[in-house]
LUMNU-972524 format. One record per residue (C-alpha): x, y, z; residue number from 1. Coordinates in nm, 2 decimals. Each point is the difference from the previous one (the first is absolute). Layout:
# residues N
+--------+--------+--------+-----+
|      u |      v |      w |   n |
+--------+--------+--------+-----+
|      X |      Y |      Z | NUM |
...
+--------+--------+--------+-----+
//
This chain:
# residues 235
+--------+--------+--------+-----+
|      u |      v |      w |   n |
+--------+--------+--------+-----+
|  -5.40 |  -3.08 |   3.36 |   1 |
|   0.17 |  -0.11 |  -0.33 |   2 |
|  -0.32 |  -0.19 |  -0.10 |   3 |
|  -0.20 |   0.31 |   0.06 |   4 |
|   0.19 |   0.18 |  -0.26 |   5 |
|  -0.09 |  -0.25 |  -0.28 |   6 |
|  -0.32 |   0.01 |  -0.19 |   7 |
|  -0.21 |  -0.32 |  -0.04 |   8 |
|   0.12 |  -0.06 |  -0.36 |   9 |
|   0.36 |  -0.01 |   0.10 |  10 |
|  -0.08 |  -0.25 |   0.28 |  11 |
|  -0.18 |  -0.23 |  -0.24 |  12 |
|   0.29 |   0.01 |  -0.25 |  13 |
|   0.24 |  -0.11 |   0.28 |  14 |
|  -0.23 |  -0.27 |   0.12 |  15 |
|  -0.08 |  -0.15 |  -0.34 |  16 |
|   0.09 |  -0.37 |   0.00 |  17 |
|   0.26 |  -0.11 |  -0.25 |  18 |
|   0.13 |  -0.33 |  -0.14 |  19 |
|   0.32 |  -0.10 |   0.17 |  20 |
|   0.30 |  -0.20 |  -0.12 |  21 |
|   0.12 |  -0.36 |   0.07 |  22 |
|  -0.30 |  -0.16 |  -0.16 |  23 |
|  -0.25 |   0.13 |   0.25 |  24 |
|  -0.33 |   0.05 |  -0.18 |  25 |
|  -0.19 |   0.15 |   0.29 |  26 |
|  -0.02 |   0.38 |   0.02 |  27 |
|   0.17 |   0.15 |   0.31 |  28 |
|  -0.05 |   0.35 |   0.12 |  29 |
|   0.29 |   0.24 |   0.03 |  30 |
|   0.03 |   0.18 |   0.33 |  31 |
|  -0.09 |   0.37 |  -0.02 |  32 |
|   0.31 |   0.09 |   0.19 |  33 |
|   0.31 |  -0.20 |   0.09 |  34 |
|   0.22 |   0.10 |   0.30 |  35 |
|   0.28 |  -0.17 |   0.19 |  36 |
|  -0.26 |  -0.17 |   0.21 |  37 |
|  -0.10 |  -0.21 |  -0.30 |  38 |
|   0.34 |  -0.16 |  -0.03 |  39 |
|   0.10 |  -0.01 |   0.37 |  40 |
|   0.03 |  -0.38 |  -0.02 |  41 |
|   0.26 |   0.01 |  -0.28 |  42 |
|   0.36 |  -0.11 |   0.07 |  43 |
|   0.20 |   0.27 |  -0.18 |  44 |
|   0.31 |  -0.20 |  -0.07 |  45 |
|  -0.19 |  -0.31 |  -0.10 |  46 |
|  -0.30 |   0.15 |  -0.19 |  47 |
|   0.16 |   0.31 |  -0.15 |  48 |
|   0.37 |   0.00 |   0.04 |  49 |
|   0.27 |   0.22 |  -0.15 |  50 |
|   0.06 |   0.06 |  -0.37 |  51 |
|   0.21 |  -0.26 |  -0.17 |  52 |
|  -0.09 |  -0.27 |   0.26 |  53 |
|  -0.29 |  -0.25 |   0.02 |  54 |
|  -0.30 |   0.03 |  -0.03 |  55 |
|   0.11 |   0.28 |  -0.24 |  56 |
|  -0.31 |   0.22 |   0.06 |  57 |
|   0.23 |   0.31 |  -0.02 |  58 |
|   0.18 |  -0.10 |  -0.32 |  59 |
|   0.25 |  -0.26 |  -0.13 |  60 |
|   0.31 |   0.23 |   0.03 |  61 |
|   0.11 |   0.16 |   0.32 |  62 |
|   0.04 |   0.35 |  -0.15 |  63 |
|  -0.25 |  -0.06 |  -0.29 |  64 |
|   0.03 |   0.26 |  -0.27 |  65 |
|   0.22 |   0.24 |   0.20 |  66 |
|   0.28 |  -0.25 |  -0.07 |  67 |
|  -0.14 |  -0.20 |  -0.30 |  68 |
|  -0.14 |   0.17 |  -0.30 |  69 |
|  -0.32 |  -0.12 |  -0.17 |  70 |
|   0.08 |  -0.26 |  -0.27 |  71 |
|  -0.08 |   0.13 |  -0.35 |  72 |
|  -0.14 |  -0.32 |  -0.15 |  73 |
|  -0.14 |   0.03 |  -0.36 |  74 |
|  -0.21 |  -0.28 |  -0.14 |  75 |
|   0.16 |  -0.16 |  -0.31 |  76 |
|  -0.06 |  -0.31 |  -0.21 |  77 |
|  -0.07 |  -0.05 |  -0.37 |  78 |
|   0.11 |  -0.21 |  -0.29 |  79 |
|   0.31 |  -0.22 |   0.04 |  80 |
|   0.23 |  -0.01 |   0.30 |  81 |
|   0.25 |   0.19 |  -0.21 |  82 |
|  -0.25 |   0.27 |  -0.07 |  83 |
|  -0.09 |   0.04 |   0.37 |  84 |
|   0.37 |  -0.01 |   0.10 |  85 |
|   0.07 |   0.30 |  -0.22 |  86 |
|  -0.29 |   0.19 |   0.16 |  87 |
|   0.13 |  -0.09 |   0.35 |  88 |
|   0.34 |   0.15 |  -0.08 |  89 |
|  -0.17 |   0.31 |  -0.14 |  90 |
|  -0.20 |   0.04 |   0.32 |  91 |
|   0.30 |  -0.05 |   0.22 |  92 |
|   0.20 |   0.26 |  -0.19 |  93 |
|  -0.29 |   0.25 |   0.05 |  94 |
|  -0.04 |  -0.03 |   0.38 |  95 |
|  -0.17 |  -0.33 |   0.08 |  96 |
|   0.12 |  -0.17 |   0.31 |  97 |
|  -0.22 |  -0.31 |  -0.02 |  98 |
|  -0.19 |  -0.19 |  -0.27 |  99 |
|  -0.34 |  -0.16 |  -0.01 | 100 |
|  -0.03 |  -0.27 |  -0.27 | 101 |
|  -0.33 |  -0.09 |  -0.16 | 102 |
|  -0.04 |  -0.32 |  -0.20 | 103 |
|  -0.21 |  -0.08 |  -0.30 | 104 |
|  -0.32 |  -0.21 |   0.03 | 105 |
|   0.15 |  -0.33 |  -0.11 | 106 |
|   0.28 |   0.03 |   0.26 | 107 |
|  -0.25 |   0.10 |   0.27 | 108 |
|  -0.22 |  -0.30 |  -0.09 | 109 |
|   0.29 |  -0.25 |  -0.02 | 110 |
|   0.02 |  -0.05 |  -0.38 | 111 |
|   0.31 |   0.01 |  -0.21 | 112 |
|   0.01 |   0.25 |  -0.28 | 113 |
|  -0.03 |  -0.27 |  -0.27 | 114 |
|  -0.32 |  -0.15 |   0.16 | 115 |
|  -0.31 |   0.02 |  -0.21 | 116 |
|  -0.18 |   0.19 |   0.28 | 117 |
|   0.27 |   0.27 |  -0.01 | 118 |
|  -0.07 |   0.09 |  -0.36 | 119 |
|  -0.04 |   0.38 |  -0.04 | 120 |
|   0.08 |   0.07 |   0.36 | 121 |
|   0.38 |  -0.04 |   0.02 | 122 |
|   0.17 |   0.32 |   0.13 | 123 |
|  -0.31 |   0.21 |  -0.03 | 124 |
|  -0.09 |   0.10 |   0.36 | 125 |
|   0.34 |  -0.09 |   0.15 | 126 |
|   0.33 |  -0.18 |  -0.07 | 127 |
|   0.00 |  -0.36 |  -0.11 | 128 |
|   0.20 |  -0.23 |   0.23 | 129 |
|   0.02 |  -0.37 |  -0.08 | 130 |
|   0.33 |  -0.11 |   0.15 | 131 |
|   0.28 |   0.09 |   0.25 | 132 |
|   0.20 |   0.11 |  -0.30 | 133 |
|  -0.28 |   0.25 |  -0.08 | 134 |
|   0.02 |   0.13 |   0.35 | 135 |
|   0.38 |   0.04 |  -0.03 | 136 |
|  -0.05 |   0.20 |  -0.32 | 137 |
|  -0.26 |   0.21 |   0.17 | 138 |
|   0.24 |   0.11 |   0.27 | 139 |
|   0.32 |  -0.01 |  -0.21 | 140 |
|   0.25 |   0.25 |   0.15 | 141 |
|  -0.26 |   0.13 |   0.25 | 142 |
|   0.18 |   0.03 |   0.34 | 143 |
|  -0.24 |  -0.21 |   0.21 | 144 |
|   0.20 |   0.08 |   0.31 | 145 |
|  -0.08 |   0.37 |  -0.05 | 146 |
|  -0.34 |   0.01 |  -0.16 | 147 |
|  -0.31 |  -0.15 |   0.18 | 148 |
|  -0.22 |  -0.21 |  -0.22 | 149 |
|  -0.37 |  -0.07 |   0.03 | 150 |
|  -0.18 |  -0.26 |  -0.22 | 151 |
|  -0.37 |   0.03 |  -0.05 | 152 |
|  -0.11 |  -0.37 |  -0.01 | 153 |
|  -0.37 |   0.00 |   0.07 | 154 |
|  -0.04 |  -0.37 |   0.11 | 155 |
|   0.17 |  -0.21 |   0.27 | 156 |
|   0.08 |  -0.27 |  -0.25 | 157 |
|   0.20 |   0.22 |  -0.24 | 158 |
|   0.15 |   0.19 |   0.30 | 159 |
|   0.17 |  -0.33 |   0.09 | 160 |
|   0.13 |  -0.04 |  -0.36 | 161 |
|   0.10 |   0.36 |  -0.08 | 162 |
|   0.16 |   0.05 |   0.34 | 163 |
|   0.21 |  -0.31 |  -0.04 | 164 |
|   0.10 |   0.10 |  -0.35 | 165 |
|   0.11 |   0.34 |   0.12 | 166 |
|   0.21 |  -0.14 |   0.29 | 167 |
|   0.16 |  -0.26 |  -0.22 | 168 |
|   0.07 |   0.26 |  -0.27 | 169 |
|   0.16 |   0.23 |   0.27 | 170 |
|   0.20 |  -0.29 |   0.13 | 171 |
|   0.13 |  -0.10 |  -0.34 | 172 |
|   0.09 |   0.36 |  -0.07 | 173 |
|   0.23 |   0.00 |   0.30 | 174 |
|  -0.22 |   0.14 |   0.28 | 175 |
|  -0.04 |  -0.15 |   0.34 | 176 |
|  -0.36 |   0.02 |   0.12 | 177 |
|   0.13 |   0.20 |   0.30 | 178 |
|   0.14 |   0.27 |  -0.23 | 179 |
|  -0.33 |   0.07 |  -0.18 | 180 |
|  -0.12 |   0.35 |   0.06 | 181 |
|  -0.35 |  -0.11 |   0.06 | 182 |
|  -0.25 |  -0.22 |  -0.18 | 183 |
|  -0.37 |  -0.01 |   0.02 | 184 |
|  -0.28 |  -0.17 |  -0.20 | 185 |
|  -0.34 |   0.14 |   0.02 | 186 |
|  -0.32 |  -0.20 |  -0.05 | 187 |
|  -0.32 |   0.20 |  -0.06 | 188 |
|  -0.25 |  -0.24 |   0.14 | 189 |
|  -0.33 |  -0.07 |  -0.17 | 190 |
|  -0.13 |  -0.18 |   0.31 | 191 |
|   0.14 |  -0.20 |   0.29 | 192 |
|   0.17 |  -0.32 |  -0.08 | 193 |
|  -0.01 |  -0.11 |   0.36 | 194 |
|   0.23 |  -0.26 |   0.16 | 195 |
|   0.16 |  -0.12 |  -0.33 | 196 |
|   0.13 |   0.35 |  -0.07 | 197 |
|   0.11 |   0.04 |   0.36 | 198 |
|   0.19 |  -0.33 |  -0.01 | 199 |
|   0.18 |   0.11 |  -0.32 | 200 |
|   0.10 |   0.33 |   0.16 | 201 |
|   0.12 |  -0.15 |   0.32 | 202 |
|   0.21 |  -0.24 |  -0.21 | 203 |
|   0.15 |   0.30 |  -0.19 | 204 |
|   0.07 |   0.18 |   0.32 | 205 |
|   0.17 |  -0.31 |   0.15 | 206 |
|   0.22 |  -0.03 |  -0.31 | 207 |
|   0.09 |   0.37 |   0.02 | 208 |
|   0.09 |   0.00 |   0.36 | 209 |
|   0.20 |  -0.32 |   0.00 | 210 |
|   0.20 |   0.15 |  -0.29 | 211 |
|   0.06 |   0.31 |   0.20 | 212 |
|  -0.19 |   0.23 |  -0.23 | 213 |
|  -0.22 |   0.20 |   0.23 | 214 |
|  -0.02 |   0.29 |  -0.26 | 215 |
|  -0.23 |  -0.20 |  -0.22 | 216 |
|  -0.37 |   0.08 |   0.02 | 217 |
|  -0.19 |  -0.28 |  -0.16 | 218 |
|  -0.35 |   0.14 |   0.00 | 219 |
|  -0.23 |   0.29 |   0.07 | 220 |
|  -0.30 |  -0.16 |   0.16 | 221 |
|  -0.36 |   0.10 |   0.05 | 222 |
|  -0.07 |  -0.01 |   0.37 | 223 |
|  -0.23 |  -0.30 |  -0.01 | 224 |
|   0.28 |  -0.21 |  -0.15 | 225 |
|   0.25 |   0.14 |   0.25 | 226 |
|  -0.23 |  -0.13 |   0.27 | 227 |
|   0.01 |  -0.35 |  -0.15 | 228 |
|   0.38 |   0.02 |  -0.03 | 229 |
|   0.04 |   0.06 |   0.38 | 230 |
|  -0.16 |  -0.34 |   0.07 | 231 |
|   0.23 |  -0.21 |  -0.22 | 232 |
|   0.35 |  -0.12 |   0.09 | 233 |
|   0.27 |  -0.04 |  -0.27 | 234 |
|   0.08 |  -0.36 |  -0.11 | 235 |
+--------+--------+--------+-----+
//
């Protein structure tokens, strides 16, 4: 009866095949109508679960935004670490509850600011970070146990470097890893790096969990790389 109420054009739109995720290149048709009969084989606790519990299909936090406000996370990064530090404090004074740091091109590509390749690019599209001391200046007097930090790192190689620099800077500034509000580094992938990337990430996760810092999120992965990650064990 429900089908009788739809015109042919609507039916075609619903049945139009789409590309799916997880690296599948074949087109798969969407069902015209989904009912509980389509998911009768699902184990509710195992496959869906409750909010705040694995597999986190209903959210990371048990009460989500009824108990935790959305983080206000401006993007900031320019000039020297001191320049960006001043901007961070300005943003925090005006309502920011988290900070997303962007780096300049030399930092992203792994060059020091005095390298010939860095000429004309230092501090232009983000903050220039060369050393742990730079990272300490970047977050000088920023309460890392109260403000969540996200670093936009782009590549797995500099994720390793910048993440390590951040953690060392925090530690030398008197913070235990367990006290950090939250840290994340985001890599905007330009294509799958396969098993080498997955091995790097599992190593990072192994370091983080053995140090007790479950609040660190090393990467935001495209699904095809996440699939590779599931098949590789940490060293």
